LONUMAR-289351 format. One record per residue: residue number from 1; x, y, z of N, C-alpha, C in turn; residue in one letter; chain. Coordinates in nm, 2 decimals, decimal comma, m for minus. Last residue first. Layout:
BEGIN
SITE pos n.east n.north   n.up ca.east ca.north  ca.up c.east c.north   c.up code unit
SITE NUM      X       Y      Z       X        Y      Z      X       Y      Z    A    A
...
END
This chain:
BEGIN
SITE pos n.east n.north   n.up ca.east ca.north  ca.up c.east c.north   c.up code unit
SITE 161   9,92    7,24  10,29    9,96     7,11  10,33  10,05    7,12  10,46    N    A
SITE 160   9,61    7,43  10,28    9,76     7,42  10,28   9,79    7,28  10,33    T    A
SITE 159   9,34    7,61  10,13    9,39     7,49  10,19   9,55    7,50  10,19    V    A
SITE 158   9,05    7,82  10,12    9,20     7,81  10,11   9,24    7,68  10,18    F    A
SITE 157   8,78    7,92   9,95    8,82     7,81  10,04   8,97    7,79  10,02    I    A
SITE 156   8,57    8,19   9,94    8,70     8,14   9,90   8,74    8,04  10,00    L    A
SITE 155   8,24    8,27   9,85    8,33     8,21   9,94   8,46    8,17   9,87    A    A
SITE 154   7,92    8,42   9,84    8,06     8,42   9,78   8,15    8,37   9,89    T    A
SITE 153   7,76    8,26  10,09    7,74     8,32   9,96   7,87    8,31   9,88    K    A
SITE 152   7,66    8,04  10,34    7,77     8,10  10,27   7,72    8,15  10,13    Y    A
SITE 151   7,49    7,98  10,56    7,44     8,03  10,44   7,55    8,11  10,37    D    A
SITE 150   7,58    7,91  10,81    7,49     7,81  10,75   7,44    7,86  10,61    R    A
SITE 149   7,75    8,12  10,87    7,80     7,98  10,88   7,70    7,89  10,81    K    A
SITE 148   7,67    8,39  10,64    7,70     8,34  10,77   7,73    8,19  10,76    D    A
SITE 147   7,86    8,53  10,36    7,74     8,49  10,43   7,77    8,44  10,57    G    A
SITE 146   8,10    8,58  10,24    8,01     8,70  10,26   7,88    8,66  10,33    S    A
SITE 145   8,41    8,44  10,36    8,28     8,44  10,30   8,20    8,56  10,32    S    A
SITE 144   8,69    8,23  10,38    8,64     8,37  10,38   8,51    8,37  10,30    F    A
SITE 143   8,82    7,96  10,54    8,71     8,00  10,46   8,68    8,15  10,48    V    A
SITE 142   9,09    7,73  10,56    9,03     7,85  10,60   8,92    7,90  10,50    M    A
SITE 141   9,30    7,47  10,67    9,18     7,51  10,59   9,13    7,64  10,64    R    A
SITE 140   9,49    7,38  10,84    9,51     7,34  10,70   9,39    7,39  10,61    D    A
SITE 139   9,42    7,48  11,10    9,56     7,47  11,06   9,58    7,45  10,91    E    A
SITE 138   9,13    7,69  11,04    9,20     7,57  11,09   9,34    7,57  11,05    Q    A
SITE 137   8,87    7,90  11,04    9,02     7,90  11,04   9,07    7,78  11,11    L    A
SITE 136   8,59    8,06  10,89    8,65     7,93  10,95   8,80    7,94  10,94    E    A
SITE 135   8,55    8,32  10,82    8,44     8,24  10,88   8,49    8,12  10,95    I    A
SITE 134   8,65    8,63  10,74    8,70     8,50  10,78   8,59    8,43  10,86    L    A
SITE 133   8,47    8,81  10,49    8,51     8,79  10,63   8,55    8,65  10,65    K    A
SITE 132   8,58    8,99  10,19    8,51     8,88  10,26   8,56    8,86  10,40    L    A
SITE 131   8,56    9,21   9,93    8,61     9,19  10,06   8,52    9,08  10,13    T    A
SITE 130   8,66    9,25   9,58    8,56     9,21   9,69   8,64    9,20   9,82    F    A
SITE 129   8,67    9,32   9,24    8,72     9,36   9,37   8,61    9,32   9,47    F    A
SITE 128   8,79    9,31   8,92    8,70     9,25   9,01   8,76    9,28   9,15    T    A
SITE 127   8,82    9,52   8,62    8,86     9,47   8,75   8,75    9,40   8,82    S    A
SITE 126   8,97    9,69   8,35    8,87     9,59   8,39   8,91    9,53   8,52    S    A
SITE 125   9,03    9,97   8,17    9,05     9,90   8,30   8,94    9,81   8,33    V    A
SITE 124   9,17   10,11   7,88    9,06    10,03   7,94   9,10    9,96   8,06    I    A
SITE 123   9,36   10,22   7,73    9,28    10,31   7,81   9,17   10,24   7,88    D    A
SITE 122   9,57    9,95   7,72    9,55    10,08   7,67   9,48   10,17   7,76    D    A
SITE 121   9,46    9,76   7,98    9,49     9,75   7,84   9,46    9,88   7,77    T    A
SITE 120   9,49    9,63   8,28    9,49     9,76   8,22   9,54    9,73   8,07    I    A
SITE 119   9,30    9,42   8,49    9,40     9,44   8,39   9,38    9,58   8,33    E    A
SITE 118   9,25    9,25   8,81    9,22     9,34   8,70   9,33    9,34   8,60    G    A
SITE 117   9,15    9,19   9,14    9,20     9,13   9,02   9,16    9,23   8,90    R    A
SITE 116   9,17    9,20   9,48    9,16     9,28   9,36   9,22    9,20   9,25    T    A
SITE 115   9,04    9,13   9,80    9,11     9,08   9,68   9,07    9,17   9,56    M    A
SITE 114   9,07    9,13  10,14    9,03     9,21  10,02   9,11    9,16   9,91    T    A
SITE 113   8,94    8,98  10,43    9,03     8,96  10,31   8,98    9,05  10,20    L    A
SITE 112   8,92    9,03  10,77    8,87     9,06  10,64   8,97    9,04  10,53    W    A
SITE 111   8,85    8,92  11,09    8,95     8,93  10,99   8,88    8,94  10,85    V    A
SITE 110   8,75    9,03  11,42    8,72     9,00  11,28   8,84    9,01  11,19    G    A
SITE 109   8,74    9,12  11,68    8,79     8,99  11,65   8,76    8,94  11,51    G    A
SITE 108   8,69    9,38  11,75    8,57     9,29  11,72   8,61    9,15  11,70    E    A
SITE 107   8,95    9,46  11,81    8,84     9,49  11,90   8,72    9,40  11,88    E    A
SITE 106   9,11    9,39  11,59    9,13     9,32  11,72   9,01    9,34  11,81    E    A
SITE 105   9,07    9,32  11,28    9,01     9,42  11,37   9,01    9,36  11,51    Y    A
SITE 104   9,30    9,27  11,02    9,25     9,22  11,15   9,20    9,33  11,24    F    A
SITE 103   9,29    9,23  10,68    9,29     9,33  10,79   9,23    9,26  10,91    T    A
SITE 102   9,48    9,13  10,40    9,39     9,10  10,50   9,40    9,21  10,61    Y    A
SITE 101   9,51    9,14  10,04    9,55     9,18  10,17   9,45    9,14  10,27    S    A
SITE 100   9,61    9,12   9,70    9,53     9,07   9,81   9,59    9,11   9,94    T    A
SITE  99   9,62    9,16   9,35    9,65     9,21   9,48   9,56    9,16   9,59    E    A
SITE  98   9,71    9,14   9,03    9,66     9,05   9,14   9,71    9,10   9,27    A    A
SITE  97   9,66    9,23   8,70    9,70     9,28   8,83   9,63    9,19   8,93    I    A
SITE  96   9,78    9,13   8,37    9,69     9,11   8,49   9,75    9,17   8,62    E    A
SITE  95   9,87    9,14   8,11    9,88     9,26   8,20   9,79    9,25   8,32    S    A
SITE  94   9,85    8,95   7,91    9,94     8,93   8,02   9,96    9,05   8,12    D    A
SITE  93   9,52    8,85   7,80    9,65     8,91   7,79   9,73    8,89   7,91    G    A
SITE  92   9,20    8,86   7,96    9,28     8,84   7,84   9,41    8,91   7,85    Y    A
SITE  91   9,18    8,75   8,31    9,15     8,85   8,20   9,24    8,81   8,08    Y    A
SITE  90   9,27    8,56   8,47    9,13     8,59   8,48   9,09    8,68   8,37    C    A
SITE  89   9,50    8,32   8,34    9,47     8,46   8,37   9,32    8,47   8,38    N    A
SITE  88   9,69    8,05   8,44    9,55     8,08   8,39   9,52    8,23   8,44    E    A
SITE  87   9,93    8,00   8,57    9,93     8,01   8,42   9,79    8,06   8,37    N    A
SITE  86   9,93    8,20   8,87    9,95     8,08   8,79   9,95    8,11   8,64    G    A
SITE  85  10,09    8,45   9,07    9,99     8,41   8,97  10,03    8,28   8,90    S    A
SITE  84  10,12    8,48   9,39   10,21     8,43   9,28  10,11    8,38   9,18    I    A
SITE  83  10,07    8,73   9,61   10,00     8,65   9,52  10,10    8,61   9,41    V    A
SITE  82  10,11    8,79   9,95   10,18     8,79   9,83  10,11    8,69   9,73    E    A
SITE  81   9,94    8,99  10,17    9,93     8,85  10,10  10,00    8,86   9,97    V    A
SITE  80   9,99    9,16  10,47   10,01     9,14  10,33   9,99    9,00  10,29    E    A
SITE  79   9,98    9,19  10,74    9,85     9,20  10,67   9,87    9,19  10,52    N    A
SITE  78  10,23    9,11  10,83   10,20     9,25  10,82  10,07    9,28  10,74    D    A
SITE  77  10,27    8,83  10,82   10,23     8,89  10,95  10,19    9,04  10,94    T    A
SITE  76  10,13    8,68  10,52   10,24     8,73  10,60  10,19    8,80  10,73    K    A
SITE  75  10,05    8,43  10,30   10,00     8,52  10,40  10,11    8,55  10,50    F    A
SITE  74  10,06    8,37   9,97   10,15     8,37  10,09  10,11    8,47  10,19    I    A
SITE  73   9,91    8,18   9,74    9,89     8,29   9,83   9,97    8,28   9,95    Y    A
SITE  72   9,92    8,09   9,40    9,97     8,07   9,53   9,96    8,19   9,61    I    A
SITE  71   9,68    7,99   9,15    9,76     8,09   9,21   9,81    8,04   9,35    D    A
SITE  70   9,48    7,83   9,05    9,62     7,79   9,02   9,72    7,90   9,08    D    A
SITE  69   9,24    7,94   9,12    9,29     7,82   9,20   9,43    7,78   9,16    I    A
SITE  68   9,18    8,15   8,95    9,23     8,18   9,09   9,29    8,06   9,16    L    A
SITE  67   9,09    8,05   8,71    9,21     8,15   8,71   9,26    8,18   8,85    C    A
SITE  66   8,88    7,89   8,78    9,00     7,83   8,72   9,12    7,92   8,73    D    A
SITE  65   8,68    8,08   8,88    8,74     7,97   8,97   8,88    7,93   8,91    N    A
SITE  64   8,52    8,25   8,75    8,67     8,29   8,77   8,74    8,19   8,85    K    A
SITE  63   8,27    8,16   8,77    8,33     8,14   8,64   8,48    8,19   8,64    D    A
SITE  62   8,23    7,99   9,09    8,24     8,11   9,01   8,31    8,08   8,87    S    A
SITE  61   8,00    7,73   9,16    8,14     7,77   9,15   8,15    7,89   9,05    I    A
SITE  60   7,73    7,67   9,34    7,77     7,75   9,22   7,91    7,80   9,23    W    A
SITE  59   7,62    7,55   9,57    7,62     7,48   9,44   7,67    7,56   9,32    N    A
SITE  58   7,67    7,67   9,82    7,59     7,55   9,81   7,61    7,48   9,68    D    A
SITE  57   7,81    7,91   9,79    7,88     7,79   9,84   7,80    7,66   9,82    Y    A
SITE  56   7,81    8,10   9,51    7,72     8,05   9,61   7,77    7,92   9,66    N    A
SITE  55   8,06    8,14   9,40    7,96     8,25   9,39   7,85    8,22   9,50    Q    A
SITE  54   8,36    8,02   9,52    8,22     8,00   9,50   8,14    8,13   9,49    Y    A
SITE  53   8,66    7,89   9,45    8,60     8,02   9,46   8,45    8,00   9,42    Y    A
SITE  52   8,88    7,65   9,60    8,76     7,68   9,52   8,72    7,83   9,55    A    A
SITE  51   9,14    7,64   9,70    9,07     7,51   9,66   8,95    7,54   9,57    E    A
SITE  50   9,42    7,82   9,68    9,28     7,83   9,68   9,22    7,70   9,62    L    A
SITE  49   9,68    7,76   9,91    9,63     7,75   9,77   9,48    7,76   9,78    E    A
SITE  48   9,93    7,92  10,11    9,80     7,87  10,09   9,77    7,86   9,94    W    A
SITE  47  10,21    7,95  10,32   10,16     7,94  10,18  10,03    7,86  10,18    T    A
SITE  46  10,30    8,20  10,55   10,24     8,06  10,53  10,18    8,06  10,39    K    A
SITE  45  10,53    8,37  10,76   10,46     8,35  10,64  10,41    8,21  10,62    S    A
SITE  44  10,53    8,42  11,06   10,62     8,48  10,96  10,55    8,48  10,82    S    A
SITE  43  10,34    8,29  11,21   10,44     8,38  11,28  10,54    8,44  11,18    N    A
SITE  42  10,16    8,17  11,03   10,27     8,09  11,09  10,38    8,17  11,16    N    A
SITE  41   9,93    8,29  10,93   10,06     8,33  10,88  10,18    8,26  10,94    H    A
SITE  40   9,71    8,15  11,04    9,70     8,22  10,91   9,84    8,24  10,85    L    A
SITE  39   9,78    8,07  11,29    9,73     7,97  11,19   9,73    8,02  11,05    L    A
SITE  38   9,82    8,31  11,41    9,94     8,23  11,38   9,90    8,12  11,28    K    A
SITE  37   9,57    8,42  11,47    9,63     8,45  11,34   9,76    8,38  11,30    L    A
SITE  36   9,52    8,34  11,73    9,46     8,27  11,62   9,53    8,29  11,49    D    A
SITE  35   9,66    8,55  11,86    9,71     8,41  11,87   9,65    8,33  11,76    E    A
SITE  34   9,49    8,76  11,82    9,62     8,77  11,75   9,68    8,63  11,76    I    A
SITE  33   9,17    8,61  11,77    9,26     8,68  11,84   9,40    8,68  11,77    T    A
SITE  32   8,82    8,61  11,65    8,96     8,57  11,64   9,05    8,66  11,72    Y    A
SITE  31   8,52    8,48  11,67    8,59     8,59  11,72   8,74    8,54  11,72    I    A
SITE  30   8,29    8,37  11,42    8,39     8,34  11,51   8,46    8,47  11,55    E    A
SITE  29   7,95    8,51  11,41    8,08     8,48  11,35   8,18    8,44  11,46    Y    A
SITE  28   7,62    8,37  11,47    7,73     8,46  11,50   7,86    8,41  11,43    S    A
SITE  27   7,39    8,25  11,45    7,44     8,29  11,32   7,57    8,38  11,34    T    A
SITE  26   7,20    8,08  11,64    7,34     8,10  11,63   7,39    8,12  11,49    D    A
SITE  25   6,92    8,04  11,65    6,97     8,17  11,68   7,12    8,19  11,66    A    A
SITE  24   6,89    7,77  11,58    6,83     7,87  11,50   6,89    8,01  11,52    D    A
SITE  23   7,02    7,64  11,79    7,08     7,63  11,65   7,02    7,74  11,56    D    A
SITE  22   6,86    7,69  12,01    6,99     7,75  12,01   7,05    7,75  11,86    K    A
SITE  21   6,52    7,76  11,90    6,62     7,67  11,95   6,76    7,74  11,94    S    A
SITE  20   6,23    7,88  11,92    6,36     7,94  11,91   6,47    7,85  11,97    C    A
SITE  19   6,01    7,72  11,98    6,03     7,77  11,85   6,16    7,83  11,82    A    A
SITE  18   6,01    7,66  12,25    6,05     7,56  12,16   6,07    7,60  12,02    T    A
SITE  17   5,94    7,91  12,37    6,06     7,85  12,40   6,10    7,73  12,31    F    A
SITE  16   5,68    7,96  12,25    5,79     8,06  12,24   5,93    7,99  12,26    I    A
SITE  15   5,53    7,74  12,33    5,55     7,76  12,19   5,67    7,86  12,17    I    A
SITE  14   5,53    7,78  12,61    5,59     7,66  12,56   5,62    7,68  12,41    L    A
SITE  13   5,38    8,02  12,63    5,52     8,02  12,67   5,60    7,89  12,61    L    A
SITE  12   5,13    7,92  12,54    5,20     8,03  12,47   5,35    8,03  12,50    F    A
SITE  11   5,07    7,73  12,73    5,09     7,69  12,60   5,16    7,79  12,52    T    A
SITE  10   5,04    7,90  12,96    5,14     7,80  12,96   5,18    7,75  12,81    F    A
SITE   9   4,82    8,05  12,88    4,95     8,12  12,90   5,06    8,02  12,90    A    A
SITE   8   4,63    7,85  12,86    4,66     7,93  12,74   4,80    8,00  12,76    I    A
SITE   7   4,62    7,75  13,13    4,67     7,66  13,02   4,70    7,74  12,90    P    A
SITE   6   4,53    8,00  13,26    4,66     7,94  13,29   4,71    7,84  13,18    L    A
SITE   5   4,28    8,06  13,14    4,39     8,15  13,13   4,53    8,09  13,16    K    A
SITE   4   4,09    7,87  13,22    4,14     7,87  13,08   4,27    7,96  13,06    L    A
SITE   3   4,02    7,93  13,48    4,09     7,80  13,46   4,14    7,80  13,31    K    A
SITE   2   3,89    8,17  13,45    4,03     8,18  13,51   4,10    8,04  13,48    N    A
SITE   1   3,65    8,08  13,36    3,73     8,16  13,27   3,87    8,16  13,32    M    A
END
C-alpha cells in the first residue's frame, strides 16, 4: 500500500504543475508610470485618431464606430482630451456633446479613459458614457478596453502617425 502512495502523490503534483501554465495565469494589466504617459501626450499634447470602436474586440464593431472614427483626439498633460468632432454625428442633429478625459492612478499604475457622447434636444437628453482601462500603450498605438489582454470586450483602438 505504501508503494502506491508515492506514485499517486507524484502524479497529483505533476497534474497541478502542468495544468497551470504561466500563460493561463497571466491576465494582469500593464502598470504605467508618469514616464510612460509621455507616449500618450508627448509632454504637451499628442494627436490621436480612433481606428476602431469595438463592442467585442474579437468580431463586433460598434454601431457607433463611424461617428467616432472621424473625430480627432488631442491628449494633453492635464488629463484633458480635446475632441474635435468630425462630420459624422453619433446622434441626430447638430447639438452633439463630445467630452473625453483620462485619469492616471499613480499608486496602481492604471490609466482610465472616460468618454461621454450625447445630445440635448428640447427636453430630451440622450447619451453614451463609458470608462475603459488602458491595456496597451505604444508610440503609435494604444488600446483602452473593458476586458483583459486575451479577452477584450468594449475596446477603443487609437493610432497616430
